[in-house]
C-alpha positions as CSV (number, residue, x, y, z in Angstrom):
1,X,13.7,-14.0,7.1
2,X,16.3,-12.3,4.9
3,X,17.9,-10.7,8.0
4,X,18.8,-14.0,9.5
5,X,20.3,-15.3,6.2
6,X,24.1,-14.8,6.5
7,X,24.6,-15.2,2.7
8,X,22.2,-12.4,2.0
9,X,23.8,-10.1,4.6
10,X,27.4,-10.9,3.3
11,X,26.3,-10.5,-0.4
12,X,24.8,-7.1,0.1
13,X,27.7,-6.0,2.3
14,X,30.1,-7.0,-0.4
15,X,28.1,-5.3,-3.2
16,X,27.9,-2.1,-1.2
17,X,31.6,-2.2,-0.2
18,X,32.5,-2.5,-3.9
19,X,30.2,0.3,-5.0
20,X,30.6,2.7,-2.1
21,X,33.8,4.8,-1.9
22,X,35.4,5.8,1.4
23,X,34.9,9.5,0.6
24,X,31.2,9.1,-0.3
25,X,28.8,11.6,1.3
26,X,26.4,10.4,4.0
27,X,23.5,11.1,1.7
28,X,24.7,8.3,-0.6
29,X,24.8,5.8,2.3
30,X,21.3,6.7,3.2
31,X,20.2,6.5,-0.4
32,X,21.6,2.9,-0.6
33,X,19.9,1.9,2.6
34,X,16.6,3.3,1.6
35,X,17.0,1.9,-1.9
36,X,17.7,-1.6,-0.5
37,X,14.7,-1.3,1.8
38,X,12.4,-0.2,-1.0
39,X,13.6,-3.0,-3.3
40,X,13.0,-5.6,-0.6
41,X,9.5,-4.2,0.3
42,X,8.4,-4.2,-3.4
43,X,9.7,-7.7,-4.1
44,X,8.3,-9.3,-1.0
45,X,4.9,-7.5,-1.3
46,X,4.8,-8.5,-5.0
47,X,5.4,-12.1,-4.0
48,X,2.6,-11.9,-1.3
49,X,0.1,-10.4,-3.8
50,X,1.1,-12.9,-6.5
51,X,1.0,-16.0,-4.4
52,X,-2.2,-15.1,-2.6
53,X,-4.1,-14.7,-5.9
54,X,-6.9,-17.1,-6.7
55,X,-5.2,-18.8,-9.7
56,X,-2.0,-19.4,-7.6
57,X,-4.0,-20.8,-4.7
58,X,-6.0,-23.1,-7.0
59,X,-2.8,-24.2,-8.8
60,X,-1.1,-25.0,-5.5
61,X,-4.0,-27.0,-4.3
62,X,-3.8,-29.0,-7.5
63,X,-0.2,-29.9,-7.1
64,X,0.2,-29.8,-3.4
65,X,0.5,-33.6,-2.8
66,X,2.9,-34.1,-5.6
67,X,5.0,-31.1,-4.6
68,X,5.2,-32.2,-1.0
69,X,6.0,-35.8,-2.1
70,X,8.9,-34.5,-4.3
71,X,10.2,-32.4,-1.4
72,X,9.9,-35.3,1.0
73,X,11.9,-37.5,-1.4
74,X,14.5,-34.9,-1.9
75,X,15.0,-34.3,1.8
76,X,15.0,-38.0,2.5
77,X,17.7,-38.5,-0.1
78,X,19.7,-35.5,1.2
79,X,19.4,-36.9,4.8
80,X,20.6,-40.3,3.6
81,X,23.6,-38.8,1.9
82,X,24.5,-36.8,5.0
83,X,24.2,-39.9,7.2
84,X,26.3,-42.1,4.9
85,X,29.0,-39.5,4.1
86,X,32.4,-39.7,5.6
87,X,33.6,-36.8,7.7
């Protein structure tokens, strides 16, 4: 999902462009790529483990209807604002 997000791609490209000098060895480029990969894997696996735990599942089941109602209201409001805005 992160690969299809242009903001994420441009942000990381800008960060790497600022930190990586033109005369940097190829090993540094590989270290940055592997480092970004490891950070992404660790964070996303951490989210998967955290949000699949029994307490989180029980908590979500408790608030599911209210959370979905709030999101529905937000998206309805955002849709209304888009429909009524002038171009």
